[in-house]
N, C-alpha and C positions, 0 to 999 in steps of 0.2 A: 681491511674491509670490516665495517661494523656488523655486529650480529643483529638479528631482527629485534631483540629486546633493546639493544643500545639505540637502534634507529627509532624505536617507539619513544624512548626517553628524549632523544634529541628533538623529535617532532613535537612532543608535549612541551618541552622547554621553549621551543620556537613559538608555539601558539600562545603559551602563557606570558611570554615576554613582549607580545605586541603592545606597544604604547608605553612600555617600561623596560628597563635594562636588566633587572634582577628578579629572581623568583625564589621564594623560600621553600624549604624542604616539605613543609606541610601542604603547600599548594600543589607541588608535584606529586606528593603522595596521594592526595585526593583525586587529582586528574587521572592518575594511572590505577587507582584503587589498590594500592599496595601499602605495606607498612612503612613508617619512617625509617626504621633500621635497614630495610631492603633498599629504599631510595638512597640512603646514606652510602651503602656499599657500592651501588651502581654509579653514583656520582663520583666517588673516589676513583673508580675504574675509568670513567670518562675523563676525569682530570689527568690521570696518568697517560692518556692518549692525546692530551692537548686539546680536548674538545670543549671543556668547560673550565671556568675559574671558580674555585671554591675553597673556603677556609671554614673550619669547624665553627658552628653557631652563627655563621654569616650566610647571606643569600648566595644563590648560584647565578652565574651569567655564562652565556655561550662565548667562547673565544671566536675570532674571525673564522678559524678553521671549522669550528663546531657549527657556527651560524650557516656557513656555506653548505656543510654536509646536511644540515636539517632542511635548508631551503630546497636542496635537490631531491630530498625524500618527498617534500610537499609538491614539488614539480611533477614527480612521477605519479603521485596520487591524483592530482588535479588533471593532468593529461589523460590519465586512464579514465577518470569520470567523464571527461568531455568526449573521449573516443567511444565509450560505451553508449552515450546518448546520441552523438552525432552520426556515428558509423554503424552502430549495432542496434539502434532503436530502443534502448532501455529508457525507462522513465527516470527523471532526475531523482526520484525517491528510492530507486533501486540500486544505485551504483556505489554507495559508500562502502558497504561491506566487501564488495568485489575489489574495489580500489585499495582497501586496507591490506588485502592479501598481495595484490600485484605490485604494490609500491616497494616491496622487498626484493623483487626480481633484480638480480645484478647484471643487467644488460642495457648499457646506454644505447646500443644500436636499436633495440626494440622501441624505446621511448622516443628516440629521434625520428624513427620511421612514423610513429604515431603522429608526432608533431608535424612532419612534412605532409602526411596524408590529409591533415586537417588545415593545412595552410597556416600553421603557426598561430593558433588561437591565443588571445591575451588573457582570457578568463575561463573558468570552468563553468559547468552548467548552472551553478548557483551564484555566478557573478563574482566569485573570488579570483583575484589575479594569480596567474601562473608564473612562477619564477622562471627566469631565462636560464640558459645553459651554465651561466656563471653564478647562479643563485641570487641574482639581483631581482628585486620585485618592485613593481610600481603600484603603490597603493592609490586607489581612487578616492576622491573627496566627496563621496556620496553622503547624504544625510538621512537620518531616520524620518519616515513619513510623519511621525508624531510631532515633529518640530514645525510643520507647516500649518498655515492658517486656512480657514474656510475660503473656498473659491479658487484656491491655487490648483494649477494643473502640473502634474509631474509624471515621470516615467519610471517604472520599477526597473532598477538596474542591478541589484544584488540583494542578498539576504544576510541578516545579522547572524543567523545560525541556520543549519540545514539538517535538523533532526528528521528522521523518517516521518514522525507524526506531524511535524509542522509542514513538510512538503505534501503529505497526503491531504492536510487541511486546505492548503492553497489549491491543490488539484480540485478539491470538492467545490471551491469557489471559482474555478476556472481563471485563476490569477497566475500569470507567468511572467518571466523576465521580458522586458520590452513593452509591456502593457502600459498604455497611457491612462492615467487616473485623474479624475477630478474630485476634489474634496468638497462634498455638498454641505456638510455641517459637522460640528464638533460638540459633543455633549459636555457641558461645563462640569457636571458632577464627577464623571469618571474618565473623561478624556477619550472616550470611544468616538470613532469617526464613521460617518456615513459617506460611502464612496460610490462613484459612478465610473464604470469602465466597460468597454466592449458592449456585450449584450446585457449587462447588469446595470439597471438604472439606479438601484439603491441597495447597497449592501453595507451592513454594519460590522465593523471590526473593532475589537477591544484595543485599548491603549497598548497592552503588551504585544499584540500582533503588530500594530503600527510601528512600534519601536524596532521591530525586527525586519521591517520592509525598508530597504535602503533605496533612495530615489535620487533622481536628478531633475532639475527644473526643466519645464517645457515652455518655450516662448519667453 
């Protein structure tokens, strides 16, 4: 059984390796806010357990065993977030820190019961896919809102990131997953968008925000 620190390393490697196979020491060091020598030592430990592939001065990659272990930690985290929102009434901006603690609980029965009570959700409250019991994950082909043209209608399906500040900002604009959005206009100078949705006839969002709103086409 991996320690909590080892699980944090595996989860960070899993996140950093999305879209690529290898991660370098400095990237992992920055993500975990620890020194390169500390990362080096832990990576050697993970290698001895067959969880990563690593040679000195070369990038790190998860082994199949390590990838599955990391995916199952992510599964526990995302199931917990969904359970807190769906069954306990927490806001989507409140659940990350709680899930960070509960993801290290070593009880598969607890998380399987969560899964059953929610009728096996496929995504978490932020639209991120939940890995299955075998650690397999189905990534959705959503696109950033910023890629769409004026006049297009789309539906908010997921978020590019889910920091507490970003979620509170979306709350202040009454924008949530499942909301249908119409792009009214796009500012040529800075790429900001004027959007219409629900009770909001005209709301302006910066390009940076629109890049983090992942949508699917409507109609």
